[in-house]
C-alpha angles and dihedrals in degrees: 000000000000091000092053091050091050093050091048091055092050093051094048096050101037097057090064089061100040092115088081135043136200104244127197090233091061096240124147124002132314115253122238125240141158127226137165120231124226089271092057096253115142122229124194113186098212092049089062093044093049088053089058099256126137108234121219117196123189115194101203151148123221090222093053113110094214091048089055095046094046095045095096090054093051091047091049091054090047092053091048098047105020131086092291092050130038090325096228099122144041123212129207129180118210115202105208099184108101091200093061118097130205092259091060090050092049090050090050092051093047096045097045100032098247106160098168117101119271127197121208132229099010117165113214089208093055095048090043099241123136119235135172103168137359131288103041121169128207118187106195123193127212091257088059094251116125149178129219139222119187107163099187091056113014096036115043098202129020147144136215089261090055091050091050092050093047092052093045092050094048092049094047092049091069109102111189113230118253113213120209146095111320097182111103090203092066122090090232096048110155112205089194094056116108099179123045112229098188091255097122112137120206100178094153128043133175126210118194134179116244113179108309095341142081110235111240096016093191128042128181110201144153125262106269097030119130120245113198119203121203105182129189121237094262097044138077132181116225126175114234139176118276091246090052090048093051092049093049091245128151107210108132120239111245107251093009126128119277122188117187131227114299092004125157106199142121141238130206116204108226100190142030100276149124110250114202120194139169142191098245099214092048105031089109088059091055098261099150138119144201133217116196111196122188134168116277113263118262110211120216144092110317097180107107091203093061123099092236098041112161112206091196095054119105100177123049111232097190095253098116113137124202134194111243139196123348093341091074110103121229109249118249133202134052116323125205119213088250093074105028117134132154093287091049089051089056090049091046091053091047091053095053093094092143094055114097123204114244113272136192122242125198125215116188119209118200143116090032098299141083119237113237096020093193129036137177116207141166125254108271095033122129125230122200122193114208122201105224093182140314130051109303141151139183115240120179117215098220095195091059097058104111134190095027145074091240110154106155111106113226123194127166121192119198132229111230095248119124113240096014123133115261096194146336119209135173113215113213100154119080114235146084116291119200119193140169144186105258096186112115112323097323094116090049089051090057102267094147136123145180137214123201112204113201129187119273094239095228130021141197121283108273102174138030121191117196116202120198139169139174114267110262095025130096102209115102127207124194143206123198132208106201126195133203095295091248113095092206089070097040131197118315096181113105101169131055118184116219117195136188095034119151119235118250095006 
């Protein structure tokens, strides 16, 4: 029973990651999976990686000669880097032989001194990891990249000491990323940072005059930062309009900053704005500058579909959290076509409480009358006329159909067989349909009827419109999935291809 449970877990989890595969050449990213070891402890690969550990997998068989001979090397690396050592790595053995039981694994561990956990009956194909021969080693890093060692295939000759050294070297080679400001011009520059996280702070800038130029001539800053001007004796700095700046003019902007010749002073932008300025005597020579002030970044989750979406955030910091699996609630409320997705479709269907499924109505014709002689139905319903005896037909009087644009004559003539169906008709057009039996004098004798077709108050979804835009922009584009035009049939399209999108935007 335990084996079946273990296999079930592997199948369930692995299929969610089948878009990637662990390759012997170490390309791509290692897939995630969950298994239980022979002691019943559960192991999820990404849980270890997300905790900062390097993960070592050994695909093995306890009857494999190389697995036995290399066991001391694997155990040595485990003792060096595992919980009893420097605690930088986690190890997991994966017994791939379906014929091996837990007792055989326990005997292997006891005989050869393997103290790391081992899971039984694990199929490499199911967990999406490539294997030619046992043992095969995968050393997986917290960023999901990995390297491989498979001595019986990738390395022609080896020993347990070689395996231990290879594993130790691969584990030590992982250098955790350090996030911070990598721009040495910022006041919060972090020389230890290896990945820039957009946190650089340039709260103070200095503009000097060098020859006939401002240096630097362009500054991008935050609102509230301080801009220091150190001007030479023959230069000033006067704010102008953008049109003046472009034309090389010198007319000052009313209310703008104005620093005199040889001045040492500062300016603090107080709004999100482009500030254009020139040196008046030398504007014609191109001595002009630009200050671009924007609001300071607010870090947080900027994905509105995430559980922790922050409407005030302007820069995504990678903290977005999403509901997964069966725990994700079905959305409720009214959905516009602009935001419909599969979950919204489910909610939409659940909300259509006033929509009735099409039904079939029976009208009997016999003894010179229809029963019932009048009927109210919903659009999409079917009406069947049954001949109870006699020679009858159903003849629609087209001119009497009201409230619709119906213009297709319908006439059904019976066969003189008792109990046979006169006609079957699906009413899709809203209106009042009058009909009679035109055989002999039956209509004259009052063998007439009427059917009132009313709207089905809600209908199936006939159109989805997907709106999308690049992060940081305000212009929306849209794609539409259109159905038949009749909401009683609904939309059969399930895929809409979207081209010319830009990755990571």
